[in-house]
C-alpha positions in Angstrom: 97.1 106.5 84.3 94.0 104.7 85.8 95.1 103.0 88.9 98.6 103.8 88.7 101.3 103.9 91.3 102.9 107.2 90.7 105.9 107.7 93.0 108.3 110.5 93.0 107.4 111.9 89.7 107.9 115.3 88.5 104.7 116.7 86.6 105.6 120.5 87.3 103.8 122.6 84.6 102.5 119.4 82.9 99.2 119.5 81.2 97.1 116.6 82.7 93.6 118.2 81.3 91.2 115.3 81.2 93.6 112.9 82.5 92.0 109.8 84.2 93.8 109.2 87.6 91.0 106.8 89.2 92.2 104.8 91.9 95.7 106.0 91.6 98.3 106.5 94.6 100.3 109.7 93.9 103.0 109.7 96.3 106.1 112.2 97.0 105.1 113.7 93.4 105.5 117.2 92.2 102.1 118.6 90.5 103.1 122.4 91.0 102.1 124.4 88.4 100.0 121.6 86.6 96.9 122.2 84.6 94.4 119.5 85.8 91.1 120.8 84.3 88.6 117.9 84.0 91.4 115.2 85.5 89.5 112.5 87.0 90.4 111.8 90.6 87.8 109.4 91.5 89.3 107.4 94.6 92.9 109.1 93.8 95.1 109.0 97.3 97.5 111.9 97.4 100.3 111.0 99.6 103.2 113.6 100.0 102.1 115.4 96.6 102.8 118.9 95.9 99.4 120.5 94.7 100.6 124.1 94.7 99.6 126.4 92.2 97.5 123.6 90.2 95.6 125.1 87.3 92.0 124.1 86.5 91.2 122.1 89.8 87.9 122.5 91.4 85.9 121.2 94.5 84.0 118.4 92.5 87.3 117.0 91.7 88.8 117.0 94.9 85.7 115.4 96.8 86.2 112.3 94.9 90.0 112.0 96.0 91.7 112.1 99.6 94.6 113.4 101.4 96.9 111.2 103.6 97.5 114.6 105.3 101.3 114.7 104.0 99.6 116.3 100.6 100.6 120.1 100.4 97.5 121.7 99.7 98.0 125.1 101.2 98.4 126.7 97.9 95.0 125.6 96.5 92.7 128.4 95.6 90.6 130.0 98.5 87.7 127.5 99.5 89.2 124.3 98.1 89.7 121.5 100.4 90.9 117.8 100.2 89.3 115.3 102.8 91.4 112.9 104.8 91.8 109.5 103.6 89.6 106.8 105.8 
């Protein structure tokens, strides 16, 4: 899914472990409850994505992605952040 434009998709509870989402636009997409251990997020833009209760996601992964400030990151584990897109 590298470089993909993922719009209005439902990946609720999906296993995205080790998936490559580099350079992807994840827009108005539900990832609630998904497993994202090892998922590559280099340059990924989250635009209105629901990231609540995502499992296996860590700060190193999030540091390579950005948030357009419409992504729902309120339910990420304590201490995890997603920087705004520049």
